[in-house]
C-alpha positions as CSV (number, residue, x, y, z in Angstrom):
1,X,-160.0,121.2,190.5
2,X,-159.4,117.5,190.0
3,X,-163.1,116.8,189.6
4,X,-163.5,119.8,187.3
5,X,-160.7,118.6,185.0
6,X,-162.2,115.2,184.9
7,X,-165.6,116.5,184.0
8,X,-164.2,118.6,181.2
9,X,-162.3,115.6,179.9
10,X,-165.4,113.5,179.9
11,X,-167.4,116.1,178.1
12,X,-164.7,116.5,175.4
13,X,-164.6,112.8,174.9
14,X,-168.4,112.6,174.5
15,X,-168.4,115.5,172.0
16,X,-165.6,113.8,169.9
17,X,-167.6,110.6,170.0
18,X,-170.9,112.2,169.0
19,X,-169.2,114.2,166.2
20,X,-167.6,111.1,164.9
21,X,-171.0,109.4,164.7
22,X,-172.5,112.4,163.0
23,X,-169.7,112.5,160.4
24,X,-170.0,108.7,159.8
25,X,-173.8,109.1,159.1
26,X,-173.2,112.1,156.8
27,X,-170.6,110.2,154.8
28,X,-172.9,107.2,154.5
29,X,-175.7,109.5,153.2
30,X,-173.5,111.4,150.7
31,X,-172.9,109.9,147.3
32,X,-169.3,108.8,146.5
33,X,-167.3,111.4,144.7
34,X,-167.6,111.1,140.9
35,X,-164.8,109.4,139.2
36,X,-163.1,111.4,136.4
37,X,-164.7,110.6,133.1
38,X,-162.7,108.7,130.6
39,X,-165.0,109.4,127.7
40,X,-163.2,111.2,124.9
41,X,-165.1,114.2,123.7
42,X,-166.5,113.6,120.3
43,X,-164.8,115.2,117.4
44,X,-166.7,118.0,115.7
45,X,-168.5,116.9,112.5
46,X,-166.2,118.9,110.4
47,X,-162.6,119.4,111.4
48,X,-162.4,122.4,109.2
49,X,-164.8,124.8,107.5
50,X,-166.1,124.0,104.0
51,X,-163.9,126.8,102.6
52,X,-160.8,125.2,104.3
53,X,-161.7,121.8,102.9
54,X,-162.0,123.1,99.4
55,X,-158.7,124.9,99.7
56,X,-157.1,121.7,101.0
57,X,-158.5,119.7,98.1
58,X,-157.3,122.2,95.5
59,X,-153.9,122.3,97.1
60,X,-153.7,118.5,97.1
61,X,-154.8,118.3,93.5
62,X,-151.6,120.2,92.5
63,X,-149.6,117.2,93.8
64,X,-151.6,114.5,92.0
65,X,-150.8,112.9,88.7
66,X,-153.2,110.9,86.6
67,X,-152.4,107.6,88.2
68,X,-152.8,108.7,91.8
69,X,-156.0,110.6,90.9
70,X,-157.4,107.4,89.3
71,X,-156.6,105.3,92.3
72,X,-158.1,107.7,94.7
73,X,-161.3,107.9,92.6
74,X,-161.6,104.1,92.5
75,X,-161.1,103.9,96.3
76,X,-163.8,106.5,96.8
77,X,-166.3,104.5,94.6
78,X,-165.5,101.2,96.2
79,X,-166.0,102.6,99.7
80,X,-169.6,103.3,98.8
81,X,-170.3,99.6,97.9
82,X,-171.7,96.8,100.1
83,X,-170.2,93.3,99.7
84,X,-173.5,92.1,98.1
85,X,-173.4,94.9,95.6
86,X,-169.8,93.9,94.7
87,X,-171.1,90.4,94.0
88,X,-173.8,91.8,91.7
89,X,-171.2,93.8,89.8
90,X,-169.0,90.6,89.4
91,X,-172.0,88.6,88.3
92,X,-173.0,91.1,85.6
93,X,-169.4,91.5,84.5
94,X,-169.0,87.7,83.8
95,X,-172.5,87.0,82.5
96,X,-175.3,88.1,80.3
97,X,-177.6,91.0,81.1
98,X,-180.2,90.1,83.8
99,X,-183.9,90.2,83.1
100,X,-185.6,92.8,85.2
101,X,-189.3,93.8,85.7
102,X,-191.0,96.8,87.3
103,X,-194.5,96.5,88.5
104,X,-197.1,99.3,88.3
105,X,-200.6,99.6,89.7
106,X,-203.1,99.0,86.9
107,X,-204.5,102.2,85.4
108,X,-202.0,104.5,87.2
109,X,-198.3,105.4,87.2
110,X,-197.8,104.2,90.8
111,X,-194.6,102.0,91.0
112,X,-195.1,99.1,93.3
113,X,-191.7,97.4,92.6
114,X,-188.7,98.6,90.6
115,X,-186.1,96.6,88.7
116,X,-186.9,93.2,90.3
117,X,-184.6,90.5,89.0
118,X,-182.9,87.3,90.0
119,X,-179.4,88.8,89.8
120,X,-179.1,88.7,93.6
121,X,-179.6,84.9,93.6
122,X,-177.3,84.5,90.6
123,X,-174.6,86.4,92.4
124,X,-175.3,84.4,95.6
125,X,-175.8,87.6,97.7
126,X,-176.3,87.1,101.4
127,X,-179.6,89.0,101.4
128,X,-181.5,88.2,98.2
129,X,-184.6,90.1,99.5
130,X,-182.7,93.3,99.2
131,X,-181.7,92.9,95.6
132,X,-183.9,95.7,94.4
133,X,-182.3,98.1,96.9
134,X,-178.9,97.0,95.9
135,X,-179.8,97.6,92.2
136,X,-181.2,101.0,93.0
137,X,-178.0,102.0,94.7
138,X,-175.9,100.7,91.8
139,X,-178.1,102.7,89.4
140,X,-177.6,105.8,91.6
141,X,-173.8,105.4,91.4
142,X,-174.0,104.9,87.7
143,X,-172.3,101.5,87.8
144,X,-175.3,99.6,86.2
145,X,-177.9,100.7,83.7
146,X,-181.1,99.3,82.3
147,X,-181.7,98.4,78.6
148,X,-184.5,97.3,76.4
149,X,-186.4,94.0,76.9
150,X,-184.7,90.8,75.7
151,X,-187.5,89.3,73.8
152,X,-185.5,86.1,73.3
153,X,-185.4,85.5,77.0
154,X,-189.1,84.9,77.8
155,X,-188.2,82.1,80.3
156,X,-186.0,84.6,82.2
157,X,-188.9,87.1,82.7
158,X,-191.3,84.3,83.7
159,X,-188.9,83.2,86.4
160,X,-188.7,86.8,87.7
161,X,-192.5,87.2,87.7
162,X,-192.8,83.9,89.7
163,X,-190.3,85.0,92.3
164,X,-191.8,85.3,95.9
165,X,-190.6,88.9,96.1
166,X,-192.5,89.9,93.0
167,X,-195.8,88.1,93.4
168,X,-197.2,90.4,96.2
169,X,-196.7,93.4,94.0
170,X,-198.4,91.7,91.0
171,X,-201.4,91.0,93.3
172,X,-201.5,94.5,94.7
173,X,-201.3,96.1,91.3
174,X,-204.2,94.2,89.8
175,X,-207.5,96.0,89.2
176,X,-210.2,93.4,89.3
177,X,-209.5,90.9,86.6
178,X,-207.0,93.2,84.9
179,X,-203.4,92.3,85.9
180,X,-200.8,94.8,87.1
181,X,-198.9,96.6,84.4
182,X,-195.4,95.1,84.0
183,X,-192.4,96.8,82.4
184,X,-189.7,94.4,81.2
185,X,-186.1,95.5,80.8
186,X,-182.5,94.2,81.1
187,X,-179.9,95.1,83.7
188,X,-176.2,95.3,82.7
189,X,-173.0,97.1,83.7
190,X,-172.7,100.6,82.5
191,X,-169.6,101.9,80.8
192,X,-168.5,103.4,84.1
193,X,-169.2,100.1,85.9
194,X,-167.3,98.1,83.3
195,X,-164.3,100.4,83.6
196,X,-164.4,100.0,87.4
197,X,-164.5,96.2,87.2
198,X,-161.6,96.0,84.7
199,X,-159.5,98.3,86.9
200,X,-160.3,96.4,90.1
201,X,-161.1,92.8,89.3
202,X,-159.4,90.4,91.7
203,X,-158.1,88.0,89.1
204,X,-155.8,90.5,87.6
205,X,-152.3,91.0,89.1
206,X,-151.1,94.5,89.3
Protein backbone atom coordinates (compact mmCIF):
# COMPACT_ATOMS: atom_id res chain seq x y z
CA UNK A 1 0.00 0.00 0.00
CA UNK A 2 2.81 2.39 0.75
CA UNK A 3 4.25 2.00 -2.71
CA UNK A 4 0.81 2.39 -4.28
CA UNK A 5 0.06 5.57 -2.40
CA UNK A 6 3.42 6.96 -3.36
CA UNK A 7 2.81 6.16 -7.03
CA UNK A 8 -0.61 7.79 -6.96
CA UNK A 9 0.86 10.92 -5.34
CA UNK A 10 3.60 11.13 -7.96
CA UNK A 11 1.07 10.78 -10.82
CA UNK A 12 -1.13 13.49 -9.31
CA UNK A 13 1.84 15.82 -8.96
CA UNK A 14 2.85 15.23 -12.57
CA UNK A 15 -0.70 15.87 -13.79
CA UNK A 16 -0.91 19.14 -11.86
CA UNK A 17 2.45 20.21 -13.25
CA UNK A 18 1.48 19.35 -16.84
CA UNK A 19 -1.90 21.09 -16.53
CA UNK A 20 -0.17 24.16 -15.14
CA UNK A 21 2.14 24.27 -18.17
CA UNK A 22 -0.79 23.82 -20.56
CA UNK A 23 -2.74 26.66 -18.92
CA UNK A 24 0.32 28.93 -19.03
CA UNK A 25 0.71 28.32 -22.78
CA UNK A 26 -3.00 28.88 -23.40
CA UNK A 27 -2.92 32.16 -21.47
CA UNK A 28 0.13 33.31 -23.43
CA UNK A 29 -1.58 32.54 -26.75
CA UNK A 30 -4.87 34.20 -25.83
CA UNK A 31 -5.22 37.97 -26.31
CA UNK A 32 -5.60 40.03 -23.15
CA UNK A 33 -9.17 40.87 -22.20
CA UNK A 34 -10.36 44.04 -23.86
CA UNK A 35 -10.49 47.06 -21.63
CA UNK A 36 -13.84 48.77 -21.34
CA UNK A 37 -14.11 51.52 -23.94
CA UNK A 38 -14.03 55.08 -22.67
CA UNK A 39 -15.30 56.47 -25.97
CA UNK A 40 -18.48 58.44 -25.54
CA UNK A 41 -21.13 57.44 -28.01
CA UNK A 42 -21.66 60.23 -30.54
CA UNK A 43 -24.77 62.26 -30.11
CA UNK A 44 -27.38 61.85 -32.81
CA UNK A 45 -27.25 64.49 -35.52
CA UNK A 46 -30.59 65.84 -34.42
CA UNK A 47 -31.50 65.76 -30.75
CA UNK A 48 -35.14 66.12 -31.71
CA UNK A 49 -37.30 65.72 -34.75
CA UNK A 50 -37.69 68.68 -37.14
CA UNK A 51 -41.29 69.06 -35.93
CA UNK A 52 -40.11 69.26 -32.30
CA UNK A 53 -37.45 71.81 -33.28
CA UNK A 54 -40.04 74.02 -34.97
CA UNK A 55 -42.34 73.71 -31.98
CA UNK A 56 -39.49 74.72 -29.66
CA UNK A 57 -38.59 77.73 -31.81
CA UNK A 58 -42.19 78.94 -31.89
CA UNK A 59 -42.48 78.49 -28.14
CA UNK A 60 -39.23 80.38 -27.58
CA UNK A 61 -40.37 83.20 -29.83
CA UNK A 62 -43.23 83.92 -27.44
CA UNK A 63 -40.68 84.87 -24.77
CA UNK A 64 -38.55 87.12 -27.00
CA UNK A 65 -38.75 90.86 -27.28
CA UNK A 66 -37.33 92.99 -30.08
CA UNK A 67 -33.98 93.50 -28.31
CA UNK A 68 -33.32 89.83 -27.55
CA UNK A 69 -34.41 88.79 -31.04
CA UNK A 70 -32.03 91.32 -32.60
CA UNK A 71 -29.11 90.14 -30.47
CA UNK A 72 -29.78 86.50 -31.34
CA UNK A 73 -29.97 87.38 -35.02
CA UNK A 74 -26.65 89.23 -34.93
CA UNK A 75 -24.97 86.35 -33.12
CA UNK A 76 -26.28 83.90 -35.72
CA UNK A 77 -24.85 85.99 -38.58
CA UNK A 78 -21.49 86.56 -36.88
CA UNK A 79 -21.07 82.85 -36.26
CA UNK A 80 -21.09 82.32 -40.02
CA UNK A 81 -18.13 84.64 -40.59
CA UNK A 82 -14.43 83.85 -40.73
CA UNK A 83 -11.98 86.30 -39.12
CA UNK A 84 -10.68 87.33 -42.56
CA UNK A 85 -14.25 88.05 -43.69
CA UNK A 86 -14.75 90.26 -40.65
CA UNK A 87 -11.63 92.19 -41.70
CA UNK A 88 -13.10 92.75 -45.15
CA UNK A 89 -16.33 94.07 -43.63
CA UNK A 90 -14.36 96.46 -41.42
CA UNK A 91 -12.25 97.66 -44.37
CA UNK A 92 -15.31 98.32 -46.54
CA UNK A 93 -17.08 100.06 -43.66
CA UNK A 94 -14.25 102.52 -43.13
CA UNK A 95 -13.21 103.05 -46.74
CA UNK A 96 -14.38 103.63 -50.29
CA UNK A 97 -15.93 100.86 -52.41
CA UNK A 98 -13.33 98.43 -53.74
CA UNK A 99 -12.63 98.00 -57.44
CA UNK A 100 -13.52 94.49 -58.57
CA UNK A 101 -13.25 92.62 -61.86
CA UNK A 102 -14.70 89.40 -63.22
CA UNK A 103 -12.91 87.61 -66.05
CA UNK A 104 -14.74 85.69 -68.81
CA UNK A 105 -13.46 83.45 -71.56
CA UNK A 106 -13.46 85.42 -74.81
CA UNK A 107 -16.49 84.69 -76.98
CA UNK A 108 -18.35 82.75 -74.25
CA UNK A 109 -20.14 83.34 -70.97
CA UNK A 110 -17.71 81.09 -69.06
CA UNK A 111 -16.63 82.80 -65.84
CA UNK A 112 -12.97 82.20 -65.07
CA UNK A 113 -12.72 84.51 -62.05
CA UNK A 114 -15.46 86.33 -60.15
CA UNK A 115 -15.19 89.57 -58.20
CA UNK A 116 -11.42 89.72 -57.91
CA UNK A 117 -10.23 92.72 -55.94
CA UNK A 118 -7.50 93.99 -53.67
CA UNK A 119 -9.83 94.33 -50.69
CA UNK A 120 -8.15 91.32 -49.07
CA UNK A 121 -4.77 93.06 -49.11
CA UNK A 122 -6.34 96.33 -48.03
CA UNK A 123 -7.94 94.54 -45.08
CA UNK A 124 -4.67 92.69 -44.31
CA UNK A 125 -6.34 89.29 -44.34
CA UNK A 126 -4.17 86.31 -43.48
CA UNK A 127 -4.96 84.49 -46.75
CA UNK A 128 -5.15 87.06 -49.58
CA UNK A 129 -5.36 84.27 -52.17
CA UNK A 130 -8.80 83.37 -50.85
CA UNK A 131 -10.24 86.84 -51.16
CA UNK A 132 -12.59 85.89 -54.01
CA UNK A 133 -14.01 83.06 -51.86
CA UNK A 134 -14.44 85.39 -48.92
CA UNK A 135 -16.25 87.87 -51.13
CA UNK A 136 -18.46 85.13 -52.59
CA UNK A 137 -19.48 84.08 -49.07
CA UNK A 138 -20.20 87.66 -48.01
CA UNK A 139 -22.30 88.12 -51.14
CA UNK A 140 -24.19 84.95 -50.29
CA UNK A 141 -24.91 86.26 -46.80
CA UNK A 142 -26.08 89.56 -48.25
CA UNK A 143 -23.49 91.56 -46.29
CA UNK A 144 -21.83 93.05 -49.38
CA UNK A 145 -23.06 93.92 -52.85
CA UNK A 146 -21.61 94.93 -56.20
CA UNK A 147 -22.25 98.24 -57.90
CA UNK A 148 -21.44 99.87 -61.22
CA UNK A 149 -17.91 100.57 -62.40
CA UNK A 150 -16.16 103.56 -60.88
CA UNK A 151 -14.89 105.23 -64.04
CA UNK A 152 -12.90 107.72 -61.99
CA UNK A 153 -10.75 104.95 -60.53
CA UNK A 154 -8.92 103.61 -63.57
CA UNK A 155 -5.75 103.12 -61.53
CA UNK A 156 -7.60 100.91 -59.09
CA UNK A 157 -8.81 98.59 -61.84
CA UNK A 158 -5.37 98.43 -63.45
CA UNK A 159 -3.91 97.36 -60.13
CA UNK A 160 -6.47 94.57 -59.80
CA UNK A 161 -5.78 93.38 -63.37
CA UNK A 162 -2.05 93.29 -62.62
CA UNK A 163 -2.52 91.16 -59.50
CA UNK A 164 -0.90 87.71 -59.58
CA UNK A 165 -4.23 86.06 -58.79
CA UNK A 166 -5.87 87.64 -61.84
CA UNK A 167 -3.19 87.30 -64.54
CA UNK A 168 -3.67 83.52 -65.07
CA UNK A 169 -7.39 84.02 -65.70
CA UNK A 170 -6.67 86.81 -68.20
CA UNK A 171 -4.27 84.53 -70.04
CA UNK A 172 -6.67 81.57 -70.04
CA UNK A 173 -9.58 83.68 -71.23
CA UNK A 174 -7.80 85.15 -74.25
CA UNK A 175 -8.70 83.91 -77.73
CA UNK A 176 -5.69 84.30 -79.95
CA UNK A 177 -4.85 87.99 -79.98
CA UNK A 178 -8.22 88.90 -78.49
CA UNK A 179 -8.00 89.51 -74.72
CA UNK A 180 -10.34 87.94 -72.20
CA UNK A 181 -13.57 89.80 -71.52
CA UNK A 182 -13.40 91.77 -68.28
CA UNK A 183 -16.36 93.10 -66.32
CA UNK A 184 -15.60 95.96 -63.95
CA UNK A 185 -17.67 96.69 -60.87
CA UNK A 186 -17.33 97.99 -57.33
CA UNK A 187 -17.74 96.16 -54.04
CA UNK A 188 -19.34 97.78 -51.02
CA UNK A 189 -21.28 96.93 -47.89
CA UNK A 190 -24.95 96.29 -48.45
CA UNK A 191 -27.60 97.93 -46.30
CA UNK A 192 -27.72 94.70 -44.30
CA UNK A 193 -23.94 94.67 -43.92
CA UNK A 194 -23.85 98.31 -42.87
CA UNK A 195 -26.51 97.68 -40.22
CA UNK A 196 -24.55 94.69 -38.93
CA UNK A 197 -21.37 96.75 -38.69
CA UNK A 198 -23.03 99.64 -36.90
CA UNK A 199 -24.57 97.26 -34.37
CA UNK A 200 -21.37 95.32 -33.71
CA UNK A 201 -18.41 97.59 -34.42
CA UNK A 202 -15.77 97.16 -31.69
CA UNK A 203 -15.09 100.87 -31.14
CA UNK A 204 -18.59 101.54 -29.81
CA UNK A 205 -19.29 100.99 -26.11
CA UNK A 206 -22.59 99.37 -25.29
